[in-house]
N, CA, C and O atoms as a CHARMM CRD file, in Angstrom:
* protein
*
  340
    1    1 MET  N      0.85100  -1.17800   0.00000 PROA 1      0.00000
    2    1 MET  CA     0.00000   0.00000   0.00000 PROA 1      0.00000
    3    1 MET  C      0.89600   1.24000   0.00000 PROA 1      0.00000
    4    1 MET  O      1.79600   1.34300   0.83300 PROA 1      0.00000
    5    2 PRO  N      0.66300   2.19100  -0.92900 PROA 2      0.00000
    6    2 PRO  CA     1.50400   3.38000  -0.97700 PROA 2      0.00000
    7    2 PRO  C      1.26700   4.26200   0.24500 PROA 2      0.00000
    8    2 PRO  O      0.16900   4.32800   0.79800 PROA 2      0.00000
    9    3 GLU  N      2.32200   4.92100   0.63200 PROA 3      0.00000
   10    3 GLU  CA     2.24500   5.79900   1.79500 PROA 3      0.00000
   11    3 GLU  C      1.53600   7.09900   1.41300 PROA 3      0.00000
   12    3 GLU  O      1.82300   7.68300   0.36900 PROA 3      0.00000
   13    4 GLN  N      0.61400   7.54600   2.25900 PROA 4      0.00000
   14    4 GLN  CA    -0.13300   8.77400   1.97100 PROA 4      0.00000
   15    4 GLN  C      0.65400   9.98600   2.44500 PROA 4      0.00000
   16    4 GLN  O      1.30800   9.96000   3.48700 PROA 4      0.00000
   17    5 ALA  N      0.57200  11.04600   1.65300 PROA 5      0.00000
   18    5 ALA  CA     1.24100  12.28700   2.02400 PROA 5      0.00000
   19    5 ALA  C      0.50600  12.90900   3.20100 PROA 5      0.00000
   20    5 ALA  O     -0.71800  12.81200   3.29600 PROA 5      0.00000
   21    6 PRO  N      1.25300  13.55000   4.10000 PROA 6      0.00000
   22    6 PRO  CA     0.57800  14.19600   5.23400 PROA 6      0.00000
   23    6 PRO  C     -0.32300  15.32900   4.73700 PROA 6      0.00000
   24    6 PRO  O     -0.00600  16.03000   3.77600 PROA 6      0.00000
   25    7 THR  N     -1.43600  15.48000   5.41300 PROA 7      0.00000
   26    7 THR  CA    -2.36800  16.53500   5.04400 PROA 7      0.00000
   27    7 THR  C     -2.30600  17.65200   6.06800 PROA 7      0.00000
   28    7 THR  O     -2.03500  17.42500   7.24800 PROA 7      0.00000
   29    8 GLU  N     -2.56300  18.85700   5.59400 PROA 8      0.00000
   30    8 GLU  CA    -2.60200  20.00400   6.50200 PROA 8      0.00000
   31    8 GLU  C     -4.03600  20.30600   6.86700 PROA 8      0.00000
   32    8 GLU  O     -4.93900  20.19800   6.03800 PROA 8      0.00000
   33    9 GLU  N     -4.23100  20.67900   8.08900 PROA 9      0.00000
   34    9 GLU  CA    -5.56800  21.06800   8.52500 PROA 9      0.00000
   35    9 GLU  C     -5.77700  22.53800   8.18900 PROA 9      0.00000
   36    9 GLU  O     -4.94600  23.38500   8.51700 PROA 9      0.00000
   37   10 ILE  N     -6.87600  22.82600   7.54300 PROA 10     0.00000
   38   10 ILE  CA    -7.19100  24.20300   7.18400 PROA 10     0.00000
   39   10 ILE  C     -8.11200  24.77200   8.24400 PROA 10     0.00000
   40   10 ILE  O     -9.19200  24.24100   8.50400 PROA 10     0.00000
   41   11 VAL  N     -7.67000  25.85100   8.84600 PROA 11     0.00000
   42   11 VAL  CA    -8.45700  26.48700   9.89800 PROA 11     0.00000
   43   11 VAL  C     -9.25100  27.63100   9.28500 PROA 11     0.00000
   44   11 VAL  O     -8.69000  28.52900   8.65800 PROA 11     0.00000
   45   12 THR  N    -10.55300  27.58400   9.47300 PROA 12     0.00000
   46   12 THR  CA   -11.40900  28.66200   8.99800 PROA 12     0.00000
   47   12 THR  C    -12.17600  29.21600  10.17300 PROA 12     0.00000
   48   12 THR  O    -12.34800  28.54300  11.18900 PROA 12     0.00000
   49   13 GLY  N    -12.63600  30.44100  10.03600 PROA 13     0.00000
   50   13 GLY  CA   -13.42700  31.06000  11.08800 PROA 13     0.00000
   51   13 GLY  C    -14.76900  30.37100  11.21100 PROA 13     0.00000
   52   13 GLY  O    -15.27700  29.81300  10.23800 PROA 13     0.00000
   53   14 ALA  N    -15.34300  30.40500  12.39500 PROA 14     0.00000
   54   14 ALA  CA   -16.63200  29.76000  12.63100 PROA 14     0.00000
   55   14 ALA  C    -17.74200  30.39600  11.80200 PROA 14     0.00000
   56   14 ALA  O    -18.70700  29.73100  11.42600 PROA 14     0.00000
   57   15 ASP  N    -17.59400  31.69800  11.51800 PROA 15     0.00000
   58   15 ASP  CA   -18.64300  32.40300  10.78400 PROA 15     0.00000
   59   15 ASP  C    -18.41900  32.42400   9.27700 PROA 15     0.00000
   60   15 ASP  O    -19.24000  32.95400   8.52900 PROA 15     0.00000
   61   16 SER  N    -17.30300  31.84400   8.83500 PROA 16     0.00000
   62   16 SER  CA   -17.01400  31.96100   7.40700 PROA 16     0.00000
   63   16 SER  C    -17.91500  31.04300   6.59100 PROA 16     0.00000
   64   16 SER  O    -18.15000  29.88600   6.93900 PROA 16     0.00000
   65   17 GLU  N    -18.40600  31.60300   5.49900 PROA 17     0.00000
   66   17 GLU  CA   -19.24300  30.85600   4.57300 PROA 17     0.00000
   67   17 GLU  C    -18.58500  30.93800   3.21700 PROA 17     0.00000
   68   17 GLU  O    -18.01400  31.97300   2.87200 PROA 17     0.00000
   69   18 PRO  N    -18.65000  29.86800   2.43500 PROA 18     0.00000
   70   18 PRO  CA   -18.04500  29.94000   1.11300 PROA 18     0.00000
   71   18 PRO  C    -18.69800  31.02000   0.25800 PROA 18     0.00000
   72   18 PRO  O    -19.92400  31.11600   0.19500 PROA 18     0.00000
   73   19 GLY  N    -17.88100  31.82300  -0.39100 PROA 19     0.00000
   74   19 GLY  CA   -18.39000  32.85600  -1.27000 PROA 19     0.00000
   75   19 GLY  C    -18.82700  34.13200  -0.57400 PROA 19     0.00000
   76   19 GLY  O    -19.20300  35.09300  -1.24500 PROA 19     0.00000
   77   20 LYS  N    -18.78900  34.17000   0.74300 PROA 20     0.00000
   78   20 LYS  CA   -19.21400  35.36600   1.47000 PROA 20     0.00000
   79   20 LYS  C    -18.06100  36.36200   1.51000 PROA 20     0.00000
   80   20 LYS  O    -16.96000  36.03100   1.95000 PROA 20     0.00000
   81   21 LYS  N    -18.31900  37.57600   1.05000 PROA 21     0.00000
   82   21 LYS  CA   -17.29800  38.60500   1.03800 PROA 21     0.00000
   83   21 LYS  C    -17.32400  39.38700   2.33900 PROA 21     0.00000
   84   21 LYS  O    -18.38000  39.61600   2.92800 PROA 21     0.00000
   85   22 GLU  N    -16.15000  39.78800   2.76900 PROA 22     0.00000
   86   22 GLU  CA   -16.00500  40.61700   3.95900 PROA 22     0.00000
   87   22 GLU  C    -16.41300  42.04800   3.59600 PROA 22     0.00000
   88   22 GLU  O    -15.99700  42.54300   2.54900 PROA 22     0.00000
   89   23 PRO  N    -17.22000  42.73400   4.43200 PROA 23     0.00000
   90   23 PRO  CA   -17.62700  44.10200   4.09600 PROA 23     0.00000
   91   23 PRO  C    -16.43700  45.05300   4.10900 PROA 23     0.00000
   92   23 PRO  O    -15.46900  44.84800   4.84100 PROA 23     0.00000
   93   24 ARG  N    -16.52400  46.09000   3.29400 PROA 24     0.00000
   94   24 ARG  CA   -15.46100  47.08700   3.24000 PROA 24     0.00000
   95   24 ARG  C    -15.40300  47.86200   4.53800 PROA 24     0.00000
   96   24 ARG  O    -16.42800  48.13100   5.16400 PROA 24     0.00000
   97   25 ARG  N    -14.20500  48.21400   4.93000 PROA 25     0.00000
   98   25 ARG  CA   -13.97700  49.01400   6.13100 PROA 25     0.00000
   99   25 ARG  C    -13.31700  50.32100   5.75100 PROA 25     0.00000
  100   25 ARG  O    -12.62000  50.39900   4.73900 PROA 25     0.00000
  101   26 SER  N    -13.52900  51.33600   6.54600 PROA 26     0.00000
  102   26 SER  CA   -12.96900  52.64600   6.27000 PROA 26     0.00000
  103   26 SER  C    -11.51500  52.70300   6.71000 PROA 26     0.00000
  104   26 SER  O    -11.15500  52.19500   7.77100 PROA 26     0.00000
  105   27 ALA  N    -10.69200  53.32300   5.88900 PROA 27     0.00000
  106   27 ALA  CA    -9.28900  53.51900   6.22900 PROA 27     0.00000
  107   27 ALA  C     -9.10100  54.86000   6.93800 PROA 27     0.00000
  108   27 ALA  O     -8.02900  55.13700   7.47700 PROA 27     0.00000
  109   28 SER  N    -10.13600  55.68400   6.93600 PROA 28     0.00000
  110   28 SER  CA   -10.05900  57.00400   7.53300 PROA 28     0.00000
  111   28 SER  C    -10.58500  56.98900   8.96300 PROA 28     0.00000
  112   28 SER  O    -11.63900  56.41000   9.22600 PROA 28     0.00000
  113   29 PRO  N     -9.86700  57.61900   9.88900 PROA 29     0.00000
  114   29 PRO  CA   -10.39600  57.68900  11.26300 PROA 29     0.00000
  115   29 PRO  C    -11.55200  58.68200  11.38500 PROA 29     0.00000
  116   29 PRO  O    -12.29700  58.64600  12.36500 PROA 29     0.00000
  117   30 ASP  N    -11.70700  59.56900  10.39500 PROA 30     0.00000
  118   30 ASP  CA   -12.75400  60.59100  10.45300 PROA 30     0.00000
  119   30 ASP  C    -14.07800  60.13200   9.86700 PROA 30     0.00000
  120   30 ASP  O    -15.12100  60.72000  10.15700 PROA 30     0.00000
  121   31 LEU  N    -14.05000  59.07700   9.03800 PROA 31     0.00000
  122   31 LEU  CA   -15.25700  58.60400   8.37000 PROA 31     0.00000
  123   31 LEU  C    -15.46800  57.12400   8.63100 PROA 31     0.00000
  124   31 LEU  O    -14.51200  56.36000   8.77000 PROA 31     0.00000
  125   32 MET  N    -16.73000  56.73000   8.69600 PROA 32     0.00000
  126   32 MET  CA   -17.09100  55.33100   8.90400 PROA 32     0.00000
  127   32 MET  C    -17.96100  54.87100   7.74700 PROA 32     0.00000
  128   32 MET  O    -18.91800  55.55300   7.38000 PROA 32     0.00000
  129   33 LEU  N    -17.64000  53.73400   7.17400 PROA 33     0.00000
  130   33 LEU  CA   -18.49800  53.13900   6.16500 PROA 33     0.00000
  131   33 LEU  C    -19.62500  52.38800   6.86300 PROA 33     0.00000
  132   33 LEU  O    -19.60400  52.21800   8.08200 PROA 33     0.00000
  133   34 LEU  N    -20.60200  51.94300   6.09200 PROA 34     0.00000
  134   34 LEU  CA   -21.78200  51.30300   6.67000 PROA 34     0.00000
  135   34 LEU  C    -21.41400  50.13900   7.59200 PROA 34     0.00000
  136   34 LEU  O    -21.96900  50.02000   8.68400 PROA 34     0.00000
  137   35 ALA  N    -20.48900  49.28600   7.16800 PROA 35     0.00000
  138   35 ALA  CA   -20.09600  48.14100   8.00400 PROA 35     0.00000
  139   35 ALA  C    -19.52700  48.59600   9.34200 PROA 35     0.00000
  140   35 ALA  O    -19.77800  47.97600  10.37500 PROA 35     0.00000
  141   36 ASP  N    -18.75400  49.69200   9.31700 PROA 36     0.00000
  142   36 ASP  CA   -18.19100  50.23100  10.56400 PROA 36     0.00000
  143   36 ASP  C    -19.29800  50.76900  11.47700 PROA 36     0.00000
  144   36 ASP  O    -19.27500  50.54900  12.68800 PROA 36     0.00000
  145   37 VAL  N    -20.25700  51.47100  10.89000 PROA 37     0.00000
  146   37 VAL  CA   -21.36400  52.03900  11.66800 PROA 37     0.00000
  147   37 VAL  C    -22.19700  50.91100  12.27200 PROA 37     0.00000
  148   37 VAL  O    -22.59000  50.98200  13.43700 PROA 37     0.00000
  149   38 MET  N    -22.46300  49.88000  11.49100 PROA 38     0.00000
  150   38 MET  CA   -23.24400  48.74700  11.99400 PROA 38     0.00000
  151   38 MET  C    -22.53000  48.06000  13.15600 PROA 38     0.00000
  152   38 MET  O    -23.16500  47.70100  14.14800 PROA 38     0.00000
  153   39 ASP  N    -21.22100  47.87600  13.04000 PROA 39     0.00000
  154   39 ASP  CA   -20.45200  47.25700  14.13200 PROA 39     0.00000
  155   39 ASP  C    -20.44900  48.14100  15.37300 PROA 39     0.00000
  156   39 ASP  O    -20.66100  47.66200  16.48700 PROA 39     0.00000
  157   40 TYR  N    -20.21000  49.42300  15.17400 PROA 40     0.00000
  158   40 TYR  CA   -20.09100  50.34300  16.30700 PROA 40     0.00000
  159   40 TYR  C    -21.40500  50.50300  17.05600 PROA 40     0.00000
  160   40 TYR  O    -21.42200  50.53500  18.28600 PROA 40     0.00000
  161   41 THR  N    -22.51000  50.60300  16.31400 PROA 41     0.00000
  162   41 THR  CA   -23.81100  50.84100  16.95600 PROA 41     0.00000
  163   41 THR  C    -24.53800  49.54800  17.30400 PROA 41     0.00000
  164   41 THR  O    -25.48100  49.56400  18.09500 PROA 41     0.00000
  165   42 THR  N    -24.11900  48.44900  16.73100 PROA 42     0.00000
  166   42 THR  CA   -24.76800  47.12800  16.83900 PROA 42     0.00000
  167   42 THR  C    -26.17300  47.13500  16.23600 PROA 42     0.00000
  168   42 THR  O    -27.00600  46.30000  16.59100 PROA 42     0.00000
  169   43 LEU  N    -26.43600  48.07200  15.33000 PROA 43     0.00000
  170   43 LEU  CA   -27.73500  48.15000  14.67100 PROA 43     0.00000
  171   43 LEU  C    -27.62500  47.59000  13.26000 PROA 43     0.00000
  172   43 LEU  O    -26.56000  47.63500  12.64400 PROA 43     0.00000
  173   44 SER  N    -28.72700  47.06600  12.76100 PROA 44     0.00000
  174   44 SER  CA   -28.74500  46.53500  11.40500 PROA 44     0.00000
  175   44 SER  C    -28.86100  47.66600  10.39200 PROA 44     0.00000
  176   44 SER  O    -29.17100  48.80400  10.74500 PROA 44     0.00000
  177   45 LYS  N    -28.61000  47.34100   9.14700 PROA 45     0.00000
  178   45 LYS  CA   -28.72900  48.31300   8.06100 PROA 45     0.00000
  179   45 LYS  C    -30.14700  48.87400   7.99300 PROA 45     0.00000
  180   45 LYS  O    -30.33900  50.08000   7.83500 PROA 45     0.00000
  181   46 ALA  N    -31.13400  47.99600   8.11300 PROA 46     0.00000
  182   46 ALA  CA   -32.53400  48.42800   8.03300 PROA 46     0.00000
  183   46 ALA  C    -32.87800  49.41000   9.15500 PROA 46     0.00000
  184   46 ALA  O    -33.55200  50.41200   8.91600 PROA 46     0.00000
  185   47 VAL  N    -32.42600  49.13200  10.35500 PROA 47     0.00000
  186   47 VAL  CA   -32.72100  50.01600  11.49100 PROA 47     0.00000
  187   47 VAL  C    -32.03000  51.35900  11.31000 PROA 47     0.00000
  188   47 VAL  O    -32.62300  52.40500  11.57300 PROA 47     0.00000
  189   48 LEU  N    -30.78000  51.33600  10.86200 PROA 48     0.00000
  190   48 LEU  CA   -30.06400  52.59700  10.64100 PROA 48     0.00000
  191   48 LEU  C    -30.78100  53.46800   9.61100 PROA 48     0.00000
  192   48 LEU  O    -30.97100  54.66500   9.82900 PROA 48     0.00000
  193   49 TYR  N    -31.17600  52.86700   8.49400 PROA 49     0.00000
  194   49 TYR  CA   -31.85300  53.65200   7.46100 PROA 49     0.00000
  195   49 TYR  C    -33.23200  54.12500   7.92300 PROA 49     0.00000
  196   49 TYR  O    -33.67000  55.21000   7.54000 PROA 49     0.00000
  197   50 ARG  N    -33.90900  53.33600   8.72900 PROA 50     0.00000
  198   50 ARG  CA   -35.20800  53.76200   9.28200 PROA 50     0.00000
  199   50 ARG  C    -35.01700  54.97200  10.20300 PROA 50     0.00000
  200   50 ARG  O    -35.79700  55.92400  10.15500 PROA 50     0.00000
  201   51 LEU  N    -33.97800  54.92900  11.03900 PROA 51     0.00000
  202   51 LEU  CA   -33.69000  56.05400  11.93300 PROA 51     0.00000
  203   51 LEU  C    -33.29600  57.30000  11.13900 PROA 51     0.00000
  204   51 LEU  O    -33.68700  58.40900  11.50100 PROA 51     0.00000
  205   52 MET  N    -32.53500  57.13100  10.07100 PROA 52     0.00000
  206   52 MET  CA   -32.15300  58.27400   9.23600 PROA 52     0.00000
  207   52 MET  C    -33.37700  58.88800   8.56100 PROA 52     0.00000
  208   52 MET  O    -33.48100  60.10900   8.44400 PROA 52     0.00000
  209   53 LYS  N    -34.29400  58.04500   8.12400 PROA 53     0.00000
  210   53 LYS  CA   -35.50800  58.54000   7.46800 PROA 53     0.00000
  211   53 LYS  C    -36.32400  59.40200   8.42600 PROA 53     0.00000
  212   53 LYS  O    -36.93900  60.39000   8.02300 PROA 53     0.00000
  213   54 ARG  N    -36.32100  59.01000   9.70600 PROA 54     0.00000
  214   54 ARG  CA   -37.04200  59.77600  10.72900 PROA 54     0.00000
  215   54 ARG  C    -36.17500  60.90100  11.30800 PROA 54     0.00000
  216   54 ARG  O    -36.57800  61.58400  12.24900 PROA 54     0.00000
  217   55 GLU  N    -34.97300  61.08500  10.72900 PROA 55     0.00000
  218   55 GLU  CA   -34.00900  62.09000  11.17000 PROA 55     0.00000
  219   55 GLU  C    -33.61300  61.90900  12.63200 PROA 55     0.00000
  220   55 GLU  O    -33.42600  62.88500  13.35800 PROA 55     0.00000
  221   56 GLU  N    -33.48700  60.65400  13.05700 PROA 56     0.00000
  222   56 GLU  CA   -33.07100  60.33200  14.41800 PROA 56     0.00000
  223   56 GLU  C    -31.64600  59.77300  14.45400 PROA 56     0.00000
  224   56 GLU  O    -31.15600  59.38200  15.51400 PROA 56     0.00000
  225   57 PHE  N    -30.98800  59.73700  13.30100 PROA 57     0.00000
  226   57 PHE  CA   -29.60800  59.26900  13.20900 PROA 57     0.00000
  227   57 PHE  C    -28.89800  60.18100  12.21500 PROA 57     0.00000
  228   57 PHE  O    -29.51900  60.64300  11.25800 PROA 57     0.00000
  229   58 PRO  N    -27.60000  60.45000  12.42400 PROA 58     0.00000
  230   58 PRO  CA   -26.88100  61.35300  11.51100 PROA 58     0.00000
  231   58 PRO  C    -26.94300  60.87300  10.05800 PROA 58     0.00000
  232   58 PRO  O    -26.87000  59.67800   9.77300 PROA 58     0.00000
  233   59 ALA  N    -27.07900  61.83100   9.16400 PROA 59     0.00000
  234   59 ALA  CA   -27.09800  61.52100   7.73500 PROA 59     0.00000
  235   59 ALA  C    -25.67300  61.28200   7.23800 PROA 59     0.00000
  236   59 ALA  O    -24.72800  61.86900   7.76500 PROA 59     0.00000
  237   60 PRO  N    -25.51300  60.43600   6.24200 PROA 60     0.00000
  238   60 PRO  CA   -24.17200  60.19700   5.69900 PROA 60     0.00000
  239   60 PRO  C    -23.71800  61.32900   4.78800 PROA 60     0.00000
  240   60 PRO  O    -24.51700  62.13000   4.30200 PROA 60     0.00000
  241   61 VAL  N    -22.42000  61.36700   4.57900 PROA 61     0.00000
  242   61 VAL  CA   -21.81600  62.28900   3.62500 PROA 61     0.00000
  243   61 VAL  C    -21.75300  61.55200   2.29600 PROA 61     0.00000
  244   61 VAL  O    -21.29600  60.41000   2.25100 PROA 61     0.00000
  245   62 HSD  N    -22.20000  62.17400   1.22100 PROA 62     0.00000
  246   62 HSD  CA   -22.15800  61.55400  -0.10500 PROA 62     0.00000
  247   62 HSD  C    -20.80300  61.86000  -0.72900 PROA 62     0.00000
  248   62 HSD  O    -20.55700  62.98400  -1.16600 PROA 62     0.00000
  249   63 LEU  N    -19.93000  60.86600  -0.77300 PROA 63     0.00000
  250   63 LEU  CA   -18.57700  61.04800  -1.29500 PROA 63     0.00000
  251   63 LEU  C    -18.52600  60.88100  -2.81000 PROA 63     0.00000
  252   63 LEU  O    -17.72100  61.52600  -3.48100 PROA 63     0.00000
  253   64 ALA  N    -19.37000  60.03200  -3.33800 PROA 64     0.00000
  254   64 ALA  CA   -19.45800  59.75200  -4.76600 PROA 64     0.00000
  255   64 ALA  C    -20.87500  59.24100  -5.00600 PROA 64     0.00000
  256   64 ALA  O    -21.61000  59.00700  -4.04800 PROA 64     0.00000
  257   65 PRO  N    -21.27200  59.06200  -6.26600 PROA 65     0.00000
  258   65 PRO  CA   -22.64800  58.61400  -6.51500 PROA 65     0.00000
  259   65 PRO  C    -23.07100  57.35900  -5.73800 PROA 65     0.00000
  260   65 PRO  O    -24.21500  57.26900  -5.29300 PROA 65     0.00000
  261   66 ASN  N    -22.17500  56.40600  -5.57600 PROA 66     0.00000
  262   66 ASN  CA   -22.52500  55.17200  -4.85600 PROA 66     0.00000
  263   66 ASN  C    -21.67500  54.95300  -3.60800 PROA 66     0.00000
  264   66 ASN  O    -21.47400  53.81500  -3.18400 PROA 66     0.00000
  265   67 ARG  N    -21.18300  56.02600  -3.02700 PROA 67     0.00000
  266   67 ARG  CA   -20.34700  55.89100  -1.82600 PROA 67     0.00000
  267   67 ARG  C    -20.79500  56.87900  -0.76900 PROA 67     0.00000
  268   67 ARG  O    -20.81000  58.09000  -0.99000 PROA 67     0.00000
  269   68 ARG  N    -21.15900  56.33900   0.38200 PROA 68     0.00000
  270   68 ARG  CA   -21.57400  57.16000   1.52300 PROA 68     0.00000
  271   68 ARG  C    -20.74700  56.77600   2.73200 PROA 68     0.00000
  272   68 ARG  O    -20.33300  55.62700   2.88400 PROA 68     0.00000
  273   69 ALA  N    -20.51500  57.74600   3.57800 PROA 69     0.00000
  274   69 ALA  CA   -19.78900  57.50000   4.82000 PROA 69     0.00000
  275   69 ALA  C    -20.35300  58.43200   5.88500 PROA 69     0.00000
  276   69 ALA  O    -20.90300  59.48900   5.57500 PROA 69     0.00000
  277   70 TRP  N    -20.21100  58.03400   7.12000 PROA 70     0.00000
  278   70 TRP  CA   -20.69900  58.82800   8.24600 PROA 70     0.00000
  279   70 TRP  C    -19.51000  59.43500   8.96600 PROA 70     0.00000
  280   70 TRP  O    -18.43900  58.83200   9.04600 PROA 70     0.00000
  281   71 ARG  N    -19.71100  60.63200   9.48600 PROA 71     0.00000
  282   71 ARG  CA   -18.65500  61.26200  10.28800 PROA 71     0.00000
  283   71 ARG  C    -18.56200  60.51400  11.61400 PROA 71     0.00000
  284   71 ARG  O    -19.55400  60.34800  12.32400 PROA 71     0.00000
  285   72 THR  N    -17.36600  60.07300  11.92700 PROA 72     0.00000
  286   72 THR  CA   -17.13300  59.28700  13.14400 PROA 72     0.00000
  287   72 THR  C    -17.58700  60.05100  14.38000 PROA 72     0.00000
  288   72 THR  O    -18.20100  59.47300  15.27600 PROA 72     0.00000
  289   73 VAL  N    -17.29400  61.32800  14.43300 PROA 73     0.00000
  290   73 VAL  CA   -17.66700  62.16200  15.58600 PROA 73     0.00000
  291   73 VAL  C    -19.17800  62.15000  15.79100 PROA 73     0.00000
  292   73 VAL  O    -19.64700  62.02400  16.92300 PROA 73     0.00000
  293   74 GLU  N    -19.94300  62.27800  14.71100 PROA 74     0.00000
  294   74 GLU  CA   -21.40600  62.32300  14.82200 PROA 74     0.00000
  295   74 GLU  C    -21.97000  60.98200  15.28500 PROA 74     0.00000
  296   74 GLU  O    -22.89600  60.94700  16.09500 PROA 74     0.00000
  297   75 VAL  N    -21.42000  59.88100  14.77700 PROA 75     0.00000
  298   75 VAL  CA   -21.90400  58.55200  15.17900 PROA 75     0.00000
  299   75 VAL  C    -21.60100  58.31600  16.65100 PROA 75     0.00000
  300   75 VAL  O    -22.45300  57.82200  17.39000 PROA 75     0.00000
  301   76 ARG  N    -20.39000  58.66500  17.08300 PROA 76     0.00000
  302   76 ARG  CA   -20.02500  58.47700  18.49900 PROA 76     0.00000
  303   76 ARG  C    -20.87100  59.35400  19.41200 PROA 76     0.00000
  304   76 ARG  O    -21.29000  58.92000  20.48500 PROA 76     0.00000
  305   77 GLU  N    -21.12200  60.59400  18.98400 PROA 77     0.00000
  306   77 GLU  CA   -21.99500  61.48200  19.75400 PROA 77     0.00000
  307   77 GLU  C    -23.39100  60.88700  19.90300 PROA 77     0.00000
  308   77 GLU  O    -23.97200  60.90900  20.98800 PROA 77     0.00000
  309   78 TRP  N    -23.92700  60.35200  18.79600 PROA 78     0.00000
  310   78 TRP  CA   -25.26000  59.76200  18.81700 PROA 78     0.00000
  311   78 TRP  C    -25.31300  58.59400  19.81700 PROA 78     0.00000
  312   78 TRP  O    -26.25900  58.48000  20.59700 PROA 78     0.00000
  313   79 VAL  N    -24.29400  57.73400  19.78400 PROA 79     0.00000
  314   79 VAL  CA   -24.24900  56.59600  20.70900 PROA 79     0.00000
  315   79 VAL  C    -24.13200  57.10100  22.15600 PROA 79     0.00000
  316   79 VAL  O    -24.82300  56.60300  23.04500 PROA 79     0.00000
  317   80 ASP  N    -23.26500  58.08100  22.38700 PROA 80     0.00000
  318   80 ASP  CA   -23.10600  58.62500  23.74700 PROA 80     0.00000
  319   80 ASP  C    -24.41400  59.20700  24.27300 PROA 80     0.00000
  320   80 ASP  O    -24.75800  59.02100  25.44000 PROA 80     0.00000
  321   81 ASN  N    -25.14200  59.91200  23.40900 PROA 81     0.00000
  322   81 ASN  CA   -26.43700  60.47900  23.82100 PROA 81     0.00000
  323   81 ASN  C    -27.44700  59.39000  24.15500 PROA 81     0.00000
  324   81 ASN  O    -28.23000  59.52600  25.09500 PROA 81     0.00000
  325   82 ARG  N    -27.42700  58.30100  23.37500 PROA 82     0.00000
  326   82 ARG  CA   -28.34700  57.18800  23.64900 PROA 82     0.00000
  327   82 ARG  C    -28.00400  56.51300  24.98300 PROA 82     0.00000
  328   82 ARG  O    -28.89700  56.11700  25.73200 PROA 82     0.00000
  329   83 VAL  N    -26.73700  56.38800  25.26500 PROA 83     0.00000
  330   83 VAL  CA   -26.30100  55.74900  26.51600 PROA 83     0.00000
  331   83 VAL  C    -26.67800  56.64500  27.70100 PROA 83     0.00000
  332   83 VAL  O    -27.11800  56.16000  28.74300 PROA 83     0.00000
  333   84 ALA  N    -26.50100  57.94500  27.52700 PROA 84     0.00000
  334   84 ALA  CA   -26.79600  58.88700  28.61400 PROA 84     0.00000
  335   84 ALA  C    -28.30300  58.99900  28.87800 PROA 84     0.00000
  336   84 ALA  O    -28.71000  59.30900  29.99800 PROA 84     0.00000
  337   85 ALA  N    -29.12200  58.75400  27.87100 PROA 85     0.00000
  338   85 ALA  CA   -30.56600  58.92000  28.02100 PROA 85     0.00000
  339   85 ALA  C    -31.20400  57.82300  28.84700 PROA 85     0.00000
  340   85 ALA  O    -32.41700  57.83500  29.05600 PROA 85     0.00000
């Protein structure tokens, strides 16, 4: 019987799914992309947009036709106000 080559164990994250892309993150400390805002506030995309529609969450800055970002200071202020309330 031929000897089998040793195999390596591939370690993957518990949450990783095949074909699932990692959301983009902001490289700027002054701006947060949607994924950053969702992580920081622990709110879903739907909840964030619902709050923005009711003008209860800071509006994003339109950087390009399909690119929006939130000012980090405004998001942190909003969270601090919610915690204090």
